[in-house]
N, C-alpha and C positions, 0 to 999 in steps of 0.2 A: 620242494618249495622251501625257500629260505625262511628260517624262524629267527626273528631278532629278539635280543634280550629285552624284557619288559622292565622298565625302571620301577623302583619302589614307589615313586610318586605316581606313575601311570597305573600301577596296580591298585593303589589306594583309591585313586580317582575312579578306576573301574568298579571297585566294590561299592563306592558311594553312589555313583551316577547310574551305572548300568544295572546293578543288581537291585538297588533300592532297598528299603527297609523290610519288605515282605517277599523279596524274590531270592531264591537260592538256586544256583545253577550247579549241575554236576560237572565234573571234569569233561565229560563227553560232549556237553553242550556249550561250554564256555567259549566266548568269542574274545580272544586276548586283545589288550590295548598296548600301544607303543607310541613313542614320540614320533612325530612326522620325520624328523631328521634321520632317525634310525632306519627308516624305510625309504629314504631317498626323496623326501619332499621337504621343502623349507617351510617353517611356520609362517614367515612373512608372506609367502605366496598364498597359503591357505587363508590367512587373514585378509589379504587383498581381495581374494575371491569373495569372501563373505561380505566385506564392506561394499564391493561393487554390486553384489547381488541386492543388498539393501538399498543402494542408491538408484540402480537402474530398473530392478524388477519389483521390489517391495511386495513380494508375493510368496517367498519361500516359507514353509512351515517347519521343515526339518531337513537336516543334512547329515549324512554319515559317509565318510570316506574310508575305504578298506584297502590297504596296500600289503601285498605279500601275506594275506591272511590276518593282518593286524589292523584293528580300528585305530586310525591316526587322527581323526577329527570327527566330532559329533556335536550337534547342537539343535535345540528346538526353540522356535520363536514363541514365547509365552503369548497366549495361554496353551499352546500345543506343548506336549510333554512326552518324555521318553516312554513312560508306562502307559500311554494312551494309544489305542488303535486309531488308524486313519483309513478312511474310505479309499479303496484302490481304483475304483472304476475299472477300465479295461486292462490294467495290469493284472487283474484276476485271470485274464485269458491265458497267461503263461503258466499259471498254476493248473488250470484245466488241461493244458497241453501235457503237463507232467503226469497228471492222472491218466490220460490216454496212454502215454508211454509205459506207465507201470502196468496198466491193464493188458497191454500188448505183451509185455514181458511175462505176465501171469498166464498168457495163452488164451485170453478172453476174446480177443478180436485181432483184426489186421487193418492196416491203413488201406488195403485194397478192398475191404468189404463194402458192398453196396449199402447205402444208408437205409434203403427200404427193407433190407434183411432183418433189421432189428425191430421194425414196427409194422408187421404185416396187417395188424388189425386197425391201424390208424392211417393207412395209405389211402389215397383216392381210389375210387372204383376203377378208373382207367388212368393210371399214371402216365405222364408224358414220357417220351423217349429220353429227354434230358434228365428228368427226375430219376428214371430207372438207372441212368448212367452215373449218377452222383455217388461218389465214394467217400469214405472217412477221410482220405487224403485231401479231398476237395474242401471239406469242412475245415480242416486244419490250415490250409493255405489260402483261405478266403477266395476260393475259385469255384464256388458252388454253381455258378452260372446265373445267379440272380443279378438283376439290375436294381438300382436304388428304389425305383417305383414298385418293384416286386415285393419288397419287405417293408415298405413305408408304414409307419404307425403299427409296428408289430406288437401284438398283445401279450407281453410277457406275464401279465397278471390276469389272464383270462380265466374265467370259471371253468371253461372247457379246456380240453387238452391242448397245451401249447405245442406239443409235438405235431398233433394233427393240423394245427393252424399253419405250422411251417411247411408240412408236406402238401398242403392245399394251395400254397402260393405258386404263381407261375415261375418257371425257370426259363429265362429268355435266351440264355446262351448255353452252349455245350459245356458241361462241367470240365474244369481244368484248363480252360482257354481264356478266362476273363477274370481279372482281379477286381473284387469289390469288397471293401471292408464291411463285414457282415456279422454283427453281434448275434443275431438269431442262429447263425451257424455254430457259434461257440456254445449256445444253449444246447444245441443238438448233440455236441460232443459230450456235454455233461449228462444229458439224458441217456446217451449210449453207454457211458461208463456205469451209470446207475442200473441200466437194463441188464448188463452182463455181469455185474458184481453184486447186485442186490443192495448196494449202499449209495447214498448220496455222495457226491464228490468230496464234500467237506469231511464226511466220516471215513471214506475210503482212504483219504490222504493222511488222516490223523496218525495211525501207527507207522505208515510208510514214509511220511515226509515231515509233518508238523512236529510230532514228538521227538524224532531223532535230531531235528534242527533246533529244538528248544523253543518252538513257536507255540506260545501258550494262548489258549482260549480264542482261536480264530473263529470268526463268525462269517457265515455266507448266506446272504438273502436267497430265498427260494421262491419258486412259482407256487401257485396254489395246489399243484399236484405234488409238491414236496421235492422238486428237483432243484439243486443248486443252480443259480442263474448262469453260471459258466462264464459268460462274457463280461460280467461285472458283479458287484455285490459282496466281494471279499473284503474283510476288515482285519488288518493286522498292524503291528507296530513298525516303525521305521527300521529298527534293528532286524526285524523278521524279514523285511525286504532285502536288506543287505545279506543276511544269511542265505536266503534263497539264491541271490546272485552269486555268492561265493561258492555255493554248491555247484552251480553251472560252470563257473570258472574252473572248478576242480574236476570237471568232466563227470559230475554225478557222485563224487566221493565226499564223504564227511567223516572225519575222525577215523580214517582207515577203513570205512565201510562203503560199499558201492550201493548207495541208496537208489540212484537212477542209472539205468544202463548207459554207459559211455557212448554207445552207438546212437542212442536216442538223443542225447545231448548234442552230439555232432550234427545229426540230421535236423533236429528241431530248430537249431540256431543258424543253419546254413540258408543260403538264398535258394528257396524252393519255388518261388513264384516271382516274376517280374512285376513291379508296380510303378514303373516310371523310369526316366533316364536322366533327370537333372542331377549333376554332380554336387550341387550346393544344397540339396534338400535331404533331410534325414528321413523323409517319408517316401523317397523314391530310390532306395538302395536295395530293394528286394524284401521278400517276406518269407519267413520260415514256417514252422508249425506253431502259430500263435506267438511268435517272436518277430520283432522288426529287426531288419538289418539297418545299421547306421553308417554314417560317414566314417572314414578312417579305418574301416574294417572292423568296427565294433558291432555289437548287437544289444538289444534291450527289450524289456517289457515296459509298456507305458500305459497311462490311464488319463482320462480327461482331466483338464485343469491342472496338469503338471505333476502326476505321480510317476516316478521313474525308478527303474532298476537298470542302471547303465553298467554294462560289462565290457571291460577293455582288456581282452586277453593278452595283447602285445605288451601291456604295461602291468599285468598281474594286479589289476585294480578293479574294484567294484564301487560304484557311487549310488547311494540310495537318497532320493529326494522326494518329499511331499510338498505340495504347494497349492495355491489357488490363483492361477494365472490365466489371463486371456490369450497369452502368446507362449505356447509350449516351446516353440523353436528358440525363443530368446534364452530359455533356461539352458538348453543343450549348447547353444552357440557360446554362452558364457563359460560353460565347462570346457568346451573344446579350445576356446581362445585363451583361457586363463589357467586352467588346471593341467591340461596336457603338457605345456612347456615346462611345468614344474615337476613332472614325474621323471626323476633322474635314475639311472641304472645302478648307482652306487650309494652307499651310506654317506650322509652328509655330516659335517662337524656339528656337534651339539650346540644349540643356541638357547640356553635356559631363559634368558630375558625375553627373547622373541616368543618362545613356547609359552611362557607365563602370560604374555600379552594375548596370545591366541586363545588359550584356555579361559582366560578371564572374559574375553569377548564372547566365546561360545557359551559360557555359563550364564551370561546376562542378556541373551537375545530376547527381543520382544517385538511383536507386531506394533506398528505405529498406532498410537491412541489419538482420538480427536484433540487437536490443538486448540483448546479453549480456556476460558476463565472459570474460576470457582463459582462465581455468581455474576449477575448482570442486573441492569435497571429493571428489566422486565420480569425477573424471577419472582419478586414479591407478589406481583399480580397474577402470575401464571401458576406458581406452585400451589398444590392443594386443590386445584379446580378440576372438576370432572368434565370431560368433553365426550360427546357421543357422536357416532358415525352412522350414516346410512349404509346399507349393504355395499360391500366393496371387495376388490380383488385381494386385499390383505387379510380379510376375515376379522378385522378389528371392529369391535362393537363400541368400546369406550376406553378411555385412558385418563390417568391422573398422574401428574409429575409430583413426586414426593421428595422433599429435601431432608437429608440427614444433617442435623444442625452443625454448621461450621466445618464439616469435614471435607466438603466439596463433593461428597458422594451423593448420588441421586438415585432414586428408585422409580421405576415405571410400574404403576399399578394398572394392569391392562386386562380387559376382557377380550380374549382371543380364542377362536375356534370353540366357542361355547363354554369357555372355562375362565374363571377369575384367577389371574396370575400376577406375580410380582417379580420383576427383574431389577436387581441392584447393579448400578454401574460405578466402577471405581473411577477416581480422578487421577489421570496420568498412570493408571495401572489397570489390570484386568481383574474383574470380580466374577468368580464362577457361580453358576446357578443352573437353572433348568427352565426350559420354555417349551410349551406344547403348541405346535403350529398347525396341527391337524386333529380333527375330531376323532379320527380312527387310529391315529398313531400315538405311541408313547411320547412322553416329553423328551426333548433332546438336551444333553448337557451343553450349556452355553457359557460364554464369558462376555461381560459387557464393560465398556469404558465410555466415558462421556465428559462433556464440558460445554459451557456457553461459548459458541463460536461466533456469535454476534449478539448485540444488545437484546434482540428479540428472538434468538434462535438457540435452542439446545440441541446438540448433536450427540447421538449415542450409536456406537458401533457394537454389534452383537455378532460374536464368532461362534459358530457351531464347531467346536474344536476337535471333533472326531471326523470332520468332513472338510472339503475345501472352502466352505461357504462362510463369508463374512458380509453382513448387510449393514449399511450405514443409514440410520434414520435421522432425519432433520425435522424438528418440531419448531415451526415459526408461529409465534403467538401474536395475534392482532385482535384487539377488542374482545369480542365474545367468540372468536374462532381460533382454531389451530390448523395450520396447513402442514400436513405431514407428507414427507417424501421418503421413499425407501429405495436405496440403490444397492443392488447386489454386486459383489466383486466379479463373479462369473455367472453364466458363460458370456462369451464375447457379444452375443446378440441380445443380452438382457437389457431391459429398459427400466428407467426410473418410474416407479409407480407413485402417483400423487393422489391423496385423498384429503377431504376437508371435514373437520369435526366442529361441532358447535357446543358452546357452554351449556351444560345441563341446567335446567331450572332448579331452584332450591328445593322444590318438592320432589323432583326426580332424583336429586342427590341423596 
């Protein structure tokens, strides 16, 4: 693999942006930076991609482009940041696949092993012929024989054994003959790895994958039985996604060591199961072992709402993206339409002015903030008043809008999920804080921004910046009432929730 000279400017930028003030990487885990032109990509092409993504998608949270093993572009839309993990959703599946491959290399199991072999005490008393025929291979290729109705409303957080719940479900088709995207099957892969190794997948992968790649502090949600969820639940940084993709691009090698068997990489990322025939769909190009095949001969791991690890072997390129989009295809289409033509086979002439323009843009990315005014005619009457709500879908009991004198910043004092909380919103910027949205879950890191978007309406956007989720709240004040609407950015079928609060009496305040 060609190694390009890293400029002094790129190296300083690498130290400042990638390592951060508290992060020190060893030579074995460093991910080098280079100018785009030195790796055959023009800075103007990358800038055009970013600008078009902002204009047409308005959903990206982060982007990292790696060419010939060198990071040539990276950026995070504030409040998302390089040092923050992001929820991966089903991109987790590709990491679970890797754990299976490593366990096979350790002699712990085979893809031909029957699933029932590992859980004799949790099998039905009289297993069906299809269940008996289900192999590890079928779990990997999403061809377990289940139909959608067979695993509908699957209880990943059941107090009882989730494995037992899986084995109790009907198996409508002969395993290996029918593709159905089956997240419970990925959970079973995780449970099998834990059964044969004695470790949860997140722990099993730590010395074998995470540590060698320099992936720090990965977290993986688990079932109540302590099994990593497998099909979702992994949280890592954008650069960690890119490193994982680079490992697969290099056939399982990292810094001269074979971390994952090359044969596993080849098989896992090949077309092992047909899932359609449309030449224009990235979801009908075939499926491997928890990896999707893509158009143009590429492959990928992906997760709900736009989490991507795109691997382009023919171009020696990896692209990591996190986002919160209702249209995942639009993200890939933009990559294929705009970045592919920009990947040239030879080094390009340096373009310092264009590169500076690109790096300046990437260093100043931000999600759009509500376009409103600092104040409004209604603010004097609305600010400082407490409004109470009847029981509602948002679990909001009361709220008060508080103003920070003259700065344009507003705070929302809110009783939510049984707790009194306060969220400060920046004006034309994101203000970080925390918000507890469930009585049983810890507070989420959030960032808020707001403004008066009409004379009687204050709009506040709250981003849970370790997740894809951004919710826009509109508070319309009228006499002794406030009409509150909450609009999530994802999923595609989400609906606006509307509730009405009433001015609390002076004695209640």
